[in-house]
A tleap script that builds the chain and sets N, CA, C and O, in Angstrom:
source leaprc.protein.ff14SB
mol = sequence {
  NMET ARG TRP LEU CYS ALA PHE LEU LYS ILE
  GLY LEU VAL SER LEU ILE ALA CYS VAL SER
  PHE SER THR GLN ALA ALA GLU ASP ILE ASN
  LYS LEU MET ALA VAL VAL GLY ALA LYS ILE
  GLU GLY LYS VAL ILE THR LEU GLN GLN LEU
  HIE VAL PRO ILE VAL THR LYS ASP GLY LEU
  ARG GLY GLN ALA GLU VAL THR LEU ALA PHE
  GLU LEU LYS THR SER GLN ALA LEU LYS ARG
  ALA SER GLN VAL LEU PRO ARG ILE ARG ASP
  ALA ILE PHE GLN HIE MET HIE THR PHE PHE
  GLY THR ALA TRP VAL PRO HIE THR LYS VAL
  ASP VAL PRO LEU ILE GLN GLU GLN LEU TYR
  GLN ILE SER LYS LYS TYR ILE GLY ASP ASP
  LEU LYS ALA CYS ARG VAL LEU ASP LEU LYS
  VAL GLN ASP CSER
}
set mol.1.N position { 47.143 104.978 246.966 }
set mol.1.CA position { 48.072 105.100 245.869 }
set mol.1.C position { 49.419 105.574 246.398 }
set mol.1.O position { 49.493 106.254 247.421 }
set mol.2.N position { 50.436 105.221 245.717 }
set mol.2.CA position { 51.762 105.676 246.107 }
set mol.2.C position { 52.579 105.934 244.858 }
set mol.2.O position { 52.234 105.477 243.769 }
set mol.3.N position { 53.645 106.657 245.021 }
set mol.3.CA position { 54.517 106.945 243.870 }
set mol.3.C position { 55.387 105.732 243.597 }
set mol.3.O position { 56.019 105.177 244.495 }
set mol.4.N position { 55.401 105.351 242.377 }
set mol.4.CA position { 56.191 104.197 241.989 }
set mol.4.C position { 57.119 104.629 240.875 }
set mol.4.O position { 56.674 105.098 239.827 }
set mol.5.N position { 58.380 104.473 241.100 }
set mol.5.CA position { 59.362 104.780 240.056 }
set mol.5.C position { 59.881 103.450 239.538 }
set mol.5.O position { 60.544 102.706 240.261 }
set mol.6.N position { 59.583 103.165 238.313 }
set mol.6.CA position { 59.962 101.885 237.734 }
set mol.6.C position { 61.065 102.102 236.719 }
set mol.6.O position { 61.016 103.042 235.925 }
set mol.7.N position { 62.031 101.255 236.747 }
set mol.7.CA position { 63.129 101.343 235.804 }
set mol.7.C position { 62.942 100.260 234.748 }
set mol.7.O position { 62.915 99.071 235.066 }
set mol.8.N position { 62.815 100.674 233.507 }
set mol.8.CA position { 62.638 99.745 232.404 }
set mol.8.C position { 63.892 99.733 231.564 }
set mol.8.O position { 64.518 100.773 231.358 }
set mol.9.N position { 64.258 98.587 231.086 }
set mol.9.CA position { 65.417 98.514 230.207 }
set mol.9.C position { 64.985 97.837 228.916 }
set mol.9.O position { 64.572 96.678 228.921 }
set mol.10.N position { 65.082 98.562 227.822 }
set mol.10.CA position { 64.697 98.043 226.513 }
set mol.10.C position { 65.936 98.106 225.638 }
set mol.10.O position { 66.317 99.177 225.168 }
set mol.11.N position { 66.563 96.959 225.419 }
set mol.11.CA position { 67.777 96.942 224.617 }
set mol.11.C position { 68.817 97.850 225.247 }
set mol.11.O position { 69.170 97.671 226.413 }
set mol.12.N position { 69.308 98.817 224.498 }
set mol.12.CA position { 70.288 99.768 224.998 }
set mol.12.C position { 69.642 101.018 225.571 }
set mol.12.O position { 70.320 101.891 226.112 }
set mol.13.N position { 68.326 101.091 225.446 }
set mol.13.CA position { 67.618 102.287 225.889 }
set mol.13.C position { 67.058 102.053 227.283 }
set mol.13.O position { 66.348 101.075 227.514 }
set mol.14.N position { 67.371 102.937 228.198 }
set mol.14.CA position { 66.829 102.848 229.556 }
set mol.14.C position { 65.809 103.953 229.742 }
set mol.14.O position { 66.053 105.115 229.415 }
set mol.15.N position { 64.676 103.571 230.265 }
set mol.15.CA position { 63.597 104.525 230.462 }
set mol.15.C position { 63.214 104.554 231.933 }
set mol.15.O position { 63.216 103.527 232.610 }
set mol.16.N position { 62.887 105.738 232.411 }
set mol.16.CA position { 62.402 105.845 233.786 }
set mol.16.C position { 60.981 106.386 233.740 }
set mol.16.O position { 60.720 107.435 233.151 }
set mol.17.N position { 60.080 105.665 234.362 }
set mol.17.CA position { 58.681 106.099 234.374 }
set mol.17.C position { 58.245 106.304 235.815 }
set mol.17.O position { 58.238 105.358 236.603 }
set mol.18.N position { 57.886 107.515 236.161 }
set mol.18.CA position { 57.365 107.827 237.491 }
set mol.18.C position { 55.887 108.140 237.347 }
set mol.18.O position { 55.511 109.155 236.761 }
set mol.19.N position { 55.052 107.263 237.884 }
set mol.19.CA position { 53.620 107.393 237.710 }
set mol.19.C position { 52.932 107.153 239.046 }
set mol.19.O position { 53.354 106.294 239.820 }
set mol.20.N position { 51.889 107.899 239.314 }
set mol.20.CA position { 51.126 107.725 240.542 }
set mol.20.C position { 49.985 106.740 240.285 }
set mol.20.O position { 48.908 107.134 239.837 }
set mol.21.N position { 50.221 105.481 240.565 }
set mol.21.CA position { 49.242 104.413 240.386 }
set mol.21.C position { 49.453 103.373 241.471 }
set mol.21.O position { 50.428 103.427 242.221 }
set mol.22.N position { 48.542 102.439 241.544 }
set mol.22.CA position { 48.763 101.321 242.447 }
set mol.22.C position { 49.905 100.485 241.888 }
set mol.22.O position { 50.236 100.601 240.708 }
set mol.23.N position { 50.502 99.658 242.710 }
set mol.23.CA position { 51.638 98.849 242.282 }
set mol.23.C position { 51.283 97.953 241.109 }
set mol.23.O position { 52.060 97.862 240.159 }
set mol.24.N position { 50.135 97.288 241.141 }
set mol.24.CA position { 49.740 96.385 240.064 }
set mol.24.C position { 49.526 97.147 238.767 }
set mol.24.O position { 49.973 96.694 237.713 }
set mol.25.N position { 48.856 98.287 238.813 }
set mol.25.CA position { 48.616 99.083 237.605 }
set mol.25.C position { 49.933 99.557 237.011 }
set mol.25.O position { 50.103 99.544 235.792 }
set mol.26.N position { 50.857 99.972 237.851 }
set mol.26.CA position { 52.158 100.433 237.360 }
set mol.26.C position { 52.929 99.287 236.707 }
set mol.26.O position { 53.591 99.490 235.689 }
set mol.27.N position { 52.851 98.098 237.277 }
set mol.27.CA position { 53.533 96.945 236.678 }
set mol.27.C position { 52.933 96.610 235.318 }
set mol.27.O position { 53.666 96.290 234.382 }
set mol.28.N position { 51.608 96.678 235.199 }
set mol.28.CA position { 50.956 96.415 233.921 }
set mol.28.C position { 51.390 97.426 232.865 }
set mol.28.O position { 51.688 97.059 231.728 }
set mol.29.N position { 51.422 98.705 233.249 }
set mol.29.CA position { 51.841 99.747 232.320 }
set mol.29.C position { 53.284 99.536 231.888 }
set mol.29.O position { 53.607 99.683 230.709 }
set mol.30.N position { 54.147 99.197 232.824 }
set mol.30.CA position { 55.559 98.984 232.496 }
set mol.30.C position { 55.744 97.844 231.510 }
set mol.30.O position { 56.578 97.935 230.609 }
set mol.31.N position { 54.982 96.777 231.667 }
set mol.31.CA position { 55.070 95.656 230.728 }
set mol.31.C position { 54.648 96.089 229.333 }
set mol.31.O position { 55.303 95.753 228.347 }
set mol.32.N position { 53.552 96.836 229.251 }
set mol.32.CA position { 53.074 97.308 227.950 }
set mol.32.C position { 54.059 98.264 227.309 }
set mol.32.O position { 54.288 98.191 226.102 }
set mol.33.N position { 54.645 99.154 228.084 }
set mol.33.CA position { 55.600 100.116 227.536 }
set mol.33.C position { 56.839 99.398 226.997 }
set mol.33.O position { 57.394 99.788 225.970 }
set mol.34.N position { 57.263 98.356 227.693 }
set mol.34.CA position { 58.425 97.600 227.243 }
set mol.34.C position { 58.155 96.904 225.919 }
set mol.34.O position { 59.045 96.810 225.073 }
set mol.35.N position { 56.947 96.419 225.734 }
set mol.35.CA position { 56.590 95.709 224.505 }
set mol.35.C position { 56.585 96.646 223.298 }
set mol.35.O position { 57.094 96.287 222.235 }
set mol.36.N position { 56.016 97.840 223.452 }
set mol.36.CA position { 55.867 98.730 222.305 }
set mol.36.C position { 56.983 99.756 222.182 }
set mol.36.O position { 56.990 100.525 221.221 }
set mol.37.N position { 57.914 99.798 223.108 }
set mol.37.CA position { 59.008 100.747 223.025 }
set mol.37.C position { 58.548 102.170 223.252 }
set mol.37.O position { 58.769 103.040 222.409 }
set mol.38.N position { 57.907 102.414 224.387 }
set mol.38.CA position { 57.382 103.742 224.681 }
set mol.38.C position { 57.962 104.278 225.977 }
set mol.38.O position { 58.540 103.536 226.772 }
set mol.39.N position { 57.797 105.580 226.176 }
set mol.39.CA position { 58.324 106.265 227.343 }
set mol.39.C position { 57.221 107.142 227.930 }
set mol.39.O position { 56.490 107.800 227.189 }
set mol.40.N position { 57.098 107.154 229.254 }
set mol.40.CA position { 56.077 107.951 229.923 }
set mol.40.C position { 56.748 109.099 230.665 }
set mol.40.O position { 57.711 108.890 231.403 }
set mol.41.N position { 56.236 110.316 230.467 }
set mol.41.CA position { 56.674 111.474 231.238 }
set mol.41.C position { 55.449 112.312 231.548 }
set mol.41.O position { 54.909 112.966 230.656 }
set mol.42.N position { 55.004 112.304 232.782 }
set mol.42.CA position { 53.804 113.057 233.160 }
set mol.42.C position { 52.587 112.526 232.439 }
set mol.42.O position { 52.229 111.358 232.590 }
set mol.43.N position { 51.938 113.392 231.643 }
set mol.43.CA position { 50.760 112.999 230.884 }
set mol.43.C position { 51.087 112.778 229.409 }
set mol.43.O position { 50.199 112.839 228.559 }
set mol.44.N position { 52.346 112.524 229.105 }
set mol.44.CA position { 52.780 112.332 227.721 }
set mol.44.C position { 53.394 110.940 227.558 }
set mol.44.O position { 54.265 110.534 228.328 }
set mol.45.N position { 52.921 110.221 226.540 }
set mol.45.CA position { 53.504 108.932 226.177 }
set mol.45.C position { 54.241 109.142 224.862 }
set mol.45.O position { 53.659 109.625 223.890 }
set mol.46.N position { 55.514 108.781 224.830 }
set mol.46.CA position { 56.308 108.913 223.613 }
set mol.46.C position { 56.507 107.540 223.005 }
set mol.46.O position { 57.017 106.629 223.657 }
set mol.47.N position { 56.109 107.397 221.770 }
set mol.47.CA position { 56.286 106.152 221.018 }
set mol.47.C position { 57.589 106.274 220.238 }
set mol.47.O position { 57.703 107.093 219.327 }
set mol.48.N position { 58.557 105.463 220.599 }
set mol.48.CA position { 59.904 105.572 220.049 }
set mol.48.C position { 60.057 104.862 218.712 }
set mol.48.O position { 59.624 103.720 218.555 }
set mol.49.N position { 60.658 105.524 217.774 }
set mol.49.CA position { 61.165 104.972 216.525 }
set mol.49.C position { 60.346 103.840 215.910 }
set mol.49.O position { 60.716 102.669 215.989 }
set mol.50.N position { 59.254 104.208 215.311 }
set mol.50.CA position { 58.449 103.260 214.562 }
set mol.50.C position { 59.024 103.207 213.148 }
set mol.50.O position { 58.991 104.204 212.427 }
set mol.51.N position { 59.544 102.065 212.752 }
set mol.51.CA position { 60.166 101.896 211.432 }
set mol.51.C position { 59.130 101.351 210.448 }
set mol.51.O position { 58.503 100.320 210.693 }
set mol.52.N position { 58.963 102.061 209.333 }
set mol.52.CA position { 57.965 101.694 208.336 }
set mol.52.C position { 58.660 101.530 206.982 }
set mol.52.O position { 59.241 102.489 206.473 }
set mol.53.N position { 58.612 100.337 206.392 }
set mol.53.CA position { 59.206 100.178 205.054 }
set mol.53.C position { 58.348 100.884 204.005 }
set mol.53.O position { 57.120 100.858 204.075 }
set mol.54.N position { 59.001 101.505 203.046 }
set mol.54.CA position { 58.298 102.149 201.942 }
set mol.54.C position { 58.331 101.187 200.769 }
set mol.54.O position { 59.374 100.961 200.155 }
set mol.55.N position { 57.165 100.623 200.470 }
set mol.55.CA position { 57.052 99.625 199.406 }
set mol.55.C position { 56.061 100.140 198.372 }
set mol.55.O position { 54.935 100.506 198.709 }
set mol.56.N position { 56.483 100.166 197.120 }
set mol.56.CA position { 55.609 100.557 196.017 }
set mol.56.C position { 55.457 99.364 195.080 }
set mol.56.O position { 55.959 98.275 195.359 }
set mol.57.N position { 54.764 99.579 193.975 }
set mol.57.CA position { 54.604 98.491 193.004 }
set mol.57.C position { 55.944 98.055 192.410 }
set mol.57.O position { 56.061 96.954 191.872 }
set mol.58.N position { 56.948 98.921 192.510 }
set mol.58.CA position { 58.285 98.608 192.008 }
set mol.58.C position { 59.166 97.918 193.039 }
set mol.58.O position { 60.314 97.580 192.747 }
set mol.59.N position { 58.644 97.709 194.234 }
set mol.59.CA position { 59.405 97.036 195.281 }
set mol.59.C position { 59.770 97.978 196.418 }
set mol.59.O position { 59.173 99.044 196.571 }
set mol.60.N position { 60.752 97.577 197.210 }
set mol.60.CA position { 61.177 98.348 198.368 }
set mol.60.C position { 61.858 99.636 197.918 }
set mol.60.O position { 62.836 99.600 197.171 }
set mol.61.N position { 61.336 100.782 198.379 }
set mol.61.CA position { 61.867 102.083 197.982 }
set mol.61.C position { 62.660 102.763 199.086 }
set mol.61.O position { 63.406 103.704 198.814 }
set mol.62.N position { 62.519 102.316 200.305 }
set mol.62.CA position { 63.220 102.955 201.407 }
set mol.62.C position { 62.557 102.644 202.730 }
set mol.62.O position { 61.889 101.623 202.893 }
set mol.63.N position { 62.760 103.557 203.679 }
set mol.63.CA position { 62.231 103.351 205.023 }
set mol.63.C position { 61.907 104.698 205.651 }
set mol.63.O position { 62.625 105.676 205.447 }
set mol.64.N position { 60.833 104.742 206.408 }
set mol.64.CA position { 60.474 105.922 207.190 }
set mol.64.C position { 60.600 105.560 208.664 }
set mol.64.O position { 60.277 104.446 209.075 }
set mol.65.N position { 61.071 106.512 209.443 }
set mol.65.CA position { 61.196 106.317 210.881 }
set mol.65.C position { 60.505 107.484 211.565 }
set mol.65.O position { 60.835 108.643 211.310 }
set mol.66.N position { 59.553 107.183 212.427 }
set mol.66.CA position { 58.774 108.240 213.076 }
set mol.66.C position { 58.769 108.040 214.588 }
set mol.66.O position { 58.678 106.915 215.079 }
set mol.67.N position { 58.870 109.151 215.319 }
set mol.67.CA position { 58.739 109.168 216.769 }
set mol.67.C position { 57.563 110.080 217.095 }
set mol.67.O position { 57.510 111.226 216.648 }
set mol.68.N position { 56.631 109.565 217.874 }
set mol.68.CA position { 55.392 110.289 218.184 }
set mol.68.C position { 55.247 110.526 219.677 }
set mol.68.O position { 55.785 109.778 220.494 }
set mol.69.N position { 54.512 111.577 220.022 }
set mol.69.CA position { 54.160 111.848 221.415 }
set mol.69.C position { 52.654 112.015 221.498 }
set mol.69.O position { 52.054 112.748 220.712 }
set mol.70.N position { 52.052 111.329 222.457 }
set mol.70.CA position { 50.624 111.437 222.717 }
set mol.70.C position { 50.452 112.193 224.027 }
set mol.70.O position { 50.849 111.705 225.085 }
set mol.71.N position { 49.862 113.379 223.960 }
set mol.71.CA position { 49.607 114.158 225.162 }
set mol.71.C position { 48.172 113.914 225.607 }
set mol.71.O position { 47.229 114.084 224.834 }
set mol.72.N position { 48.023 113.515 226.860 }
set mol.72.CA position { 46.710 113.190 227.412 }
set mol.72.C position { 46.190 114.331 228.279 }
set mol.72.O position { 46.973 115.092 228.847 }
set mol.73.N position { 44.894 114.446 228.378 }
set mol.73.CA position { 44.283 115.530 229.159 }
set mol.73.C position { 44.413 115.298 230.655 }
set mol.73.O position { 44.573 116.251 231.418 }
set mol.74.N position { 44.346 114.039 231.086 }
set mol.74.CA position { 44.436 113.721 232.511 }
set mol.74.C position { 45.409 112.573 232.736 }
set mol.74.O position { 45.637 111.750 231.850 }
set mol.75.N position { 45.973 112.533 233.922 }
set mol.75.CA position { 46.889 111.436 234.231 }
set mol.75.C position { 46.135 110.118 234.422 }
set mol.75.O position { 46.730 109.047 234.310 }
set mol.76.N position { 44.825 110.189 234.710 }
set mol.76.CA position { 44.029 108.971 234.851 }
set mol.76.C position { 43.878 108.255 233.509 }
set mol.76.O position { 43.668 107.043 233.472 }
set mol.77.N position { 43.983 108.985 232.431 }
set mol.77.CA position { 43.855 108.391 231.098 }
set mol.77.C position { 45.103 107.617 230.697 }
set mol.77.O position { 45.095 106.897 229.698 }
set mol.78.N position { 46.164 107.759 231.464 }
set mol.78.CA position { 47.439 107.124 231.129 }
set mol.78.C position { 47.335 105.605 231.069 }
set mol.78.O position { 47.856 104.986 230.142 }
set mol.79.N position { 46.675 105.006 232.038 }
set mol.79.CA position { 46.570 103.543 232.064 }
set mol.79.C position { 45.790 103.033 230.860 }
set mol.79.O position { 46.212 102.090 230.191 }
set mol.80.N position { 44.647 103.664 230.587 }
set mol.80.CA position { 43.830 103.227 229.456 }
set mol.80.C position { 44.576 103.421 228.134 }
set mol.80.O position { 44.537 102.554 227.261 }
set mol.81.N position { 45.246 104.547 227.996 }
set mol.81.CA position { 45.990 104.822 226.763 }
set mol.81.C position { 47.134 103.833 226.589 }
set mol.81.O position { 47.403 103.377 225.477 }
set mol.82.N position { 47.802 103.505 227.678 }
set mol.82.CA position { 48.922 102.563 227.577 }
set mol.82.C position { 48.439 101.157 227.214 }
set mol.82.O position { 49.178 100.392 226.594 }
set mol.83.N position { 47.211 100.814 227.594 }
set mol.83.CA position { 46.673 99.499 227.264 }
set mol.83.C position { 46.359 99.364 225.773 }
set mol.83.O position { 46.471 98.271 225.218 }
set mol.84.N position { 45.970 100.450 225.125 }
set mol.84.CA position { 45.642 100.394 223.699 }
set mol.84.C position { 46.819 100.800 222.814 }
set mol.84.O position { 46.694 100.822 221.589 }
set mol.85.N position { 47.956 101.119 223.424 }
set mol.85.CA position { 49.114 101.567 222.649 }
set mol.85.C position { 49.582 100.556 221.602 }
set mol.85.O position { 49.960 100.971 220.506 }
set mol.86.N position { 49.577 99.251 221.883 }
set mol.86.CA position { 49.949 98.308 220.820 }
set mol.86.C position { 49.011 98.381 219.607 }
set mol.86.O position { 49.457 98.256 218.467 }
set mol.87.N position { 47.718 98.583 219.857 }
set mol.87.CA position { 46.767 98.717 218.748 }
set mol.87.C position { 47.014 100.014 217.975 }
set mol.87.O position { 46.948 100.038 216.746 }
set mol.88.N position { 47.296 101.079 218.706 }
set mol.88.CA position { 47.588 102.360 218.064 }
set mol.88.C position { 48.838 102.235 217.205 }
set mol.88.O position { 48.878 102.719 216.074 }
set mol.89.N position { 49.852 101.585 217.750 }
set mol.89.CA position { 51.109 101.397 217.007 }
set mol.89.C position { 50.854 100.634 215.709 }
set mol.89.O position { 51.388 101.002 214.663 }
set mol.90.N position { 50.050 99.583 215.765 }
set mol.90.CA position { 49.728 98.803 214.562 }
set mol.90.C position { 48.944 99.635 213.550 }
set mol.90.O position { 49.230 99.594 212.354 }
set mol.91.N position { 47.950 100.394 214.033 }
set mol.91.CA position { 47.140 101.218 213.133 }
set mol.91.C position { 47.987 102.304 212.470 }
set mol.91.O position { 47.826 102.586 211.283 }
set mol.92.N position { 48.883 102.907 213.236 }
set mol.92.CA position { 49.768 103.936 212.684 }
set mol.92.C position { 50.734 103.318 211.678 }
set mol.92.O position { 50.994 103.899 210.625 }
set mol.93.N position { 51.262 102.149 211.999 }
set mol.93.CA position { 52.158 101.455 211.073 }
set mol.93.C position { 51.437 101.193 209.751 }
set mol.93.O position { 51.983 101.464 208.681 }
set mol.94.N position { 50.228 100.673 209.819 }
set mol.94.CA position { 49.470 100.382 208.597 }
set mol.94.C position { 49.191 101.647 207.797 }
set mol.94.O position { 49.311 101.649 206.572 }
set mol.95.N position { 48.820 102.722 208.487 }
set mol.95.CA position { 48.541 103.974 207.790 }
set mol.95.C position { 49.803 104.529 207.124 }
set mol.95.O position { 49.771 104.929 205.960 }
set mol.96.N position { 50.902 104.552 207.862 }
set mol.96.CA position { 52.153 105.088 207.313 }
set mol.96.C position { 52.639 104.230 206.142 }
set mol.96.O position { 53.134 104.756 205.145 }
set mol.97.N position { 52.497 102.923 206.266 }
set mol.97.CA position { 52.896 102.015 205.194 }
set mol.97.C position { 52.090 102.299 203.924 }
set mol.97.O position { 52.644 102.349 202.826 }
set mol.98.N position { 50.791 102.482 204.084 }
set mol.98.CA position { 49.920 102.797 202.942 }
set mol.98.C position { 50.226 104.185 202.391 }
set mol.98.O position { 50.318 104.365 201.177 }
set mol.99.N position { 50.384 105.170 203.283 }
set mol.99.CA position { 50.658 106.540 202.854 }
set mol.99.C position { 51.938 106.613 202.023 }
set mol.99.O position { 51.931 107.150 200.915 }
set mol.100.N position { 53.027 106.080 202.551 }
set mol.100.CA position { 54.306 106.164 201.839 }
set mol.100.C position { 54.339 105.272 200.606 }
set mol.100.O position { 55.069 105.558 199.657 }
set mol.101.N position { 53.564 104.203 200.609 }
set mol.101.CA position { 53.542 103.302 199.455 }
set mol.101.C position { 52.675 103.783 198.307 }
set mol.101.O position { 52.885 103.382 197.162 }
set mol.102.N position { 51.690 104.649 198.602 }
set mol.102.CA position { 50.763 105.065 197.544 }
set mol.102.C position { 50.696 106.573 197.326 }
set mol.102.O position { 50.733 107.025 196.181 }
set mol.103.N position { 50.599 107.364 198.399 }
set mol.103.CA position { 50.341 108.799 198.248 }
set mol.103.C position { 51.605 109.657 198.178 }
set mol.103.O position { 51.583 110.741 197.595 }
set mol.104.N position { 52.684 109.192 198.756 }
set mol.104.CA position { 53.905 109.994 198.819 }
set mol.104.C position { 54.709 109.841 197.531 }
set mol.104.O position { 54.884 108.737 197.015 }
set mol.105.N position { 55.189 110.968 197.028 }
set mol.105.CA position { 56.027 110.956 195.828 }
set mol.105.C position { 57.482 110.989 196.289 }
set mol.105.O position { 57.876 111.923 196.987 }
set mol.106.N position { 58.295 109.989 195.914 }
set mol.106.CA position { 59.704 109.963 196.340 }
set mol.106.C position { 60.439 111.249 195.967 }
set mol.106.O position { 60.126 111.896 194.968 }
set mol.107.N position { 61.406 111.594 196.781 }
set mol.107.CA position { 62.252 112.775 196.603 }
set mol.107.C position { 61.489 114.080 196.788 }
set mol.107.O position { 61.929 115.118 196.293 }
set mol.108.N position { 60.357 114.055 197.487 }
set mol.108.CA position { 59.618 115.270 197.799 }
set mol.108.C position { 59.539 115.432 199.316 }
set mol.108.O position { 59.726 114.479 200.072 }
set mol.109.N position { 59.261 116.648 199.733 }
set mol.109.CA position { 59.134 116.935 201.152 }
set mol.109.C position { 57.850 116.304 201.690 }
set mol.109.O position { 56.808 116.346 201.037 }
set mol.110.N position { 57.937 115.726 202.870 }
set mol.110.CA position { 56.779 115.096 203.513 }
set mol.110.C position { 55.970 116.175 204.232 }
set mol.110.O position { 56.535 117.015 204.933 }
set mol.111.N position { 54.662 116.153 204.061 }
set mol.111.CA position { 53.767 117.111 204.700 }
set mol.111.C position { 53.508 116.659 206.142 }
set mol.111.O position { 52.546 115.941 206.415 }
set mol.112.N position { 54.376 117.088 207.055 }
set mol.112.CA position { 54.303 116.644 208.447 }
set mol.112.C position { 52.994 117.068 209.121 }
set mol.112.O position { 52.402 116.248 209.824 }
set mol.113.N position { 52.508 118.313 208.944 }
set mol.113.CA position { 51.212 118.657 209.574 }
set mol.113.C position { 50.068 117.758 209.114 }
set mol.113.O position { 49.197 117.411 209.911 }
set mol.114.N position { 50.060 117.380 207.844 }
set mol.114.CA position { 49.025 116.475 207.339 }
set mol.114.C position { 49.126 115.108 208.015 }
set mol.114.O position { 48.122 114.563 208.472 }
set mol.115.N position { 50.316 114.567 208.076 }
set mol.115.CA position { 50.526 113.265 208.724 }
set mol.115.C position { 50.164 113.352 210.202 }
set mol.115.O position { 49.527 112.447 210.741 }
set mol.116.N position { 50.566 114.428 210.853 }
set mol.116.CA position { 50.270 114.602 212.277 }
set mol.116.C position { 48.759 114.609 212.527 }
set mol.116.O position { 48.293 113.995 213.487 }
set mol.117.N position { 47.998 115.285 211.686 }
set mol.117.CA position { 46.537 115.317 211.836 }
set mol.117.C position { 45.937 113.934 211.591 }
set mol.117.O position { 45.035 113.511 212.314 }
set mol.118.N position { 46.434 113.234 210.577 }
set mol.118.CA position { 45.926 111.889 210.300 }
set mol.118.C position { 46.214 110.942 211.457 }
set mol.118.O position { 45.358 110.139 211.829 }
set mol.119.N position { 47.407 111.030 212.026 }
set mol.119.CA position { 47.770 110.159 213.145 }
set mol.119.C position { 46.985 110.530 214.404 }
set mol.119.O position { 46.675 109.660 215.218 }
set mol.120.N position { 46.664 111.804 214.568 }
set mol.120.CA position { 45.814 112.231 215.682 }
set mol.120.C position { 44.440 111.573 215.570 }
set mol.120.O position { 43.916 111.051 216.554 }
set mol.121.N position { 43.859 111.598 214.374 }
set mol.121.CA position { 42.536 111.006 214.164 }
set mol.121.C position { 42.568 109.489 214.416 }
set mol.121.O position { 41.645 108.941 215.019 }
set mol.122.N position { 43.612 108.826 213.963 }
set mol.122.CA position { 43.753 107.381 214.198 }
set mol.122.C position { 43.850 107.100 215.697 }
set mol.122.O position { 43.164 106.217 216.213 }
set mol.123.N position { 44.696 107.848 216.388 }
set mol.123.CA position { 44.915 107.639 217.821 }
set mol.123.C position { 43.665 107.950 218.631 }
set mol.123.O position { 43.390 107.284 219.629 }
set mol.124.N position { 42.913 108.948 218.212 }
set mol.124.CA position { 41.702 109.336 218.934 }
set mol.124.C position { 40.647 108.232 218.896 }
set mol.124.O position { 39.836 108.116 219.814 }
set mol.125.N position { 40.657 107.418 217.835 }
set mol.125.CA position { 39.723 106.291 217.761 }
set mol.125.C position { 39.939 105.324 218.920 }
set mol.125.O position { 38.988 104.704 219.394 }
set mol.126.N position { 41.174 105.192 219.375 }
set mol.126.CA position { 41.503 104.237 220.434 }
set mol.126.C position { 41.511 104.876 221.821 }
set mol.126.O position { 41.070 104.259 222.790 }
set mol.127.N position { 42.010 106.106 221.920 }
set mol.127.CA position { 42.134 106.757 223.221 }
set mol.127.C position { 40.869 107.517 223.592 }
set mol.127.O position { 40.502 107.581 224.765 }
set mol.128.N position { 40.203 108.093 222.598 }
set mol.128.CA position { 38.982 108.844 222.853 }
set mol.128.C position { 39.259 110.305 223.150 }
set mol.128.O position { 40.274 110.861 222.730 }
set mol.129.N position { 38.334 110.917 223.883 }
set mol.129.CA position { 38.417 112.350 224.165 }
set mol.129.C position { 39.535 112.714 225.135 }
set mol.129.O position { 39.824 113.897 225.316 }
set mol.130.N position { 40.168 111.728 225.762 }
set mol.130.CA position { 41.282 112.010 226.673 }
set mol.130.C position { 42.556 112.381 225.929 }
set mol.130.O position { 43.519 112.833 226.549 }
set mol.131.N position { 42.582 112.199 224.616 }
set mol.131.CA position { 43.753 112.562 223.821 }
set mol.131.C position { 43.729 114.056 223.535 }
set mol.131.O position { 42.814 114.555 222.880 }
set mol.132.N position { 44.735 114.765 224.027 }
set mol.132.CA position { 44.821 116.207 223.814 }
set mol.132.C position { 45.528 116.516 222.497 }
set mol.132.O position { 45.096 117.387 221.743 }
set mol.133.N position { 46.627 115.791 222.222 }
set mol.133.CA position { 47.388 116.043 220.993 }
set mol.133.C position { 48.223 114.828 220.641 }
set mol.133.O position { 48.613 114.043 221.505 }
set mol.134.N position { 48.485 114.693 219.356 }
set mol.134.CA position { 49.423 113.684 218.844 }
set mol.134.C position { 50.441 114.468 218.028 }
set mol.134.O position { 50.090 115.113 217.040 }
set mol.135.N position { 51.690 114.410 218.439 }
set mol.135.CA position { 52.726 115.204 217.780 }
set mol.135.C position { 53.787 114.305 217.150 }
set mol.135.O position { 54.215 113.312 217.739 }
set mol.136.N position { 54.196 114.675 215.953 }
set mol.136.CA position { 55.315 114.012 215.306 }
set mol.136.C position { 56.582 114.693 215.810 }
set mol.136.O position { 56.852 115.841 215.457 }
set mol.137.N position { 57.358 113.994 216.630 }
set mol.137.CA position { 58.580 114.575 217.178 }
set mol.137.C position { 59.732 114.469 216.194 }
set mol.137.O position { 60.586 115.353 216.123 }
set mol.138.N position { 59.748 113.382 215.435 }
set mol.138.CA position { 60.832 113.161 214.494 }
set mol.138.C position { 60.314 112.296 213.350 }
set mol.138.O position { 59.619 111.304 213.574 }
set mol.139.N position { 60.655 112.675 212.140 }
set mol.139.CA position { 60.278 111.893 210.963 }
set mol.139.C position { 61.436 111.905 209.990 }
set mol.139.O position { 61.825 112.955 209.479 }
set mol.140.N position { 61.974 110.745 209.741 }
set mol.140.CA position { 63.089 110.592 208.798 }
set mol.140.C position { 62.643 109.652 207.687 }
set mol.140.O position { 62.078 108.588 207.940 }
set mol.141.N position { 62.905 110.064 206.460 }
set mol.141.CA position { 62.576 109.234 205.326 }
set mol.141.C position { 63.854 108.969 204.548 }
set mol.141.O position { 64.534 109.894 204.104 }
set mol.142.N position { 64.168 107.692 204.390 }
set mol.142.CA position { 65.350 107.288 203.627 }
set mol.142.C position { 64.857 106.654 202.336 }
set mol.142.O position { 64.293 105.560 202.332 }
set mol.143.N position { 65.083 107.363 201.252 }
set mol.143.CA position { 64.655 106.883 199.942 }
set mol.143.C position { 65.853 106.235 199.252 }
set mol.143.O position { 66.926 106.832 199.166 }
set mol.144.N position { 65.661 105.011 198.764 }
set mol.144.CA position { 66.783 104.321 198.118 }
set mol.144.C position { 66.820 104.572 196.637 }
set mol.144.O position { 67.703 104.063 195.946 }
savepdb mol mol.pdb
quit
């Protein structure tokens, strides 16, 4: 194994990922990170700006934007977690879309600890016991 520092460019955002993996594994991870808009730092994967439309029976009500961090117990879990990240992103999108469309009352404060626990449970289904924590780093709700 050797240290590989890969430079990824996603739109206007530049990310640097330094990971101790074989060259092929690092290239695979970099491709996946570019697709889902994520950033790797040590044992933490940050999922950048997931935009979720808030749709109710009355139509489009606004938009939620969430940034998440997945902290892993070991650096070996990084490759496996990065491979399932697109599935995690889809599952989180579906959950947030349903939550804001049905359970959330507009113009009220969002219960971030509740959402964080729900997203942890969703992510754990895909990552398994290697997931140490799922943290909501940023949550913005724009109600129209």
